[in-house]
C-alpha positions as CSV (number, residue, x, y, z in Angstrom):
1,X,-148.6,-36.8,-102.9
2,X,-147.8,-33.4,-103.7
3,X,-146.9,-32.2,-107.6
4,X,-143.3,-31.2,-108.2
5,X,-144.7,-28.4,-110.8
6,X,-147.3,-26.8,-108.3
7,X,-146.8,-28.5,-105.1
8,X,-150.2,-29.1,-104.8
9,X,-151.4,-32.2,-102.7
10,X,-152.7,-34.6,-105.6
11,X,-154.4,-37.8,-105.9
12,X,-154.2,-38.3,-109.5
13,X,-150.7,-38.2,-110.1
14,X,-148.1,-39.4,-112.6
15,X,-144.5,-40.7,-111.3
16,X,-141.9,-41.0,-113.4
17,X,-137.6,-41.0,-112.8
18,X,-135.9,-37.9,-113.9
19,X,-134.4,-38.3,-117.1
20,X,-130.7,-37.5,-115.8
21,X,-130.1,-38.9,-113.1
22,X,-133.2,-41.3,-112.4
23,X,-134.6,-39.5,-109.3
24,X,-138.4,-40.1,-108.4
25,X,-140.7,-37.2,-110.1
26,X,-143.9,-37.1,-109.3
27,X,-146.6,-34.6,-111.3
28,X,-150.2,-33.7,-111.2
29,X,-152.5,-34.6,-114.0
30,X,-153.5,-30.9,-114.9
31,X,-149.9,-29.7,-114.8
32,X,-148.3,-32.5,-117.4
33,X,-151.3,-32.0,-119.6
34,X,-150.1,-28.4,-119.6
35,X,-146.6,-29.1,-120.2
36,X,-145.9,-27.2,-117.3
37,X,-142.1,-27.0,-116.3
38,X,-140.7,-29.0,-113.6
39,X,-137.1,-29.4,-111.6
40,X,-135.7,-32.6,-110.3
41,X,-134.7,-31.0,-106.6
42,X,-131.6,-34.1,-106.9
43,X,-129.9,-32.9,-109.9
44,X,-131.7,-29.7,-111.2
45,X,-132.8,-30.9,-114.5
46,X,-135.4,-28.7,-116.1
47,X,-138.1,-30.7,-118.4
48,X,-141.5,-30.0,-119.7
């Protein structure tokens, strides 16, 4: 699985739906704890 923020392969990740369109977002534990920005590949929504 690949983190949408840092694009690194990870086994410690969290999946959640995009708040705007519902697309599956996958983020690693590190990027989530640092509140790094992500961008939905489907609708372009940006979040922390």
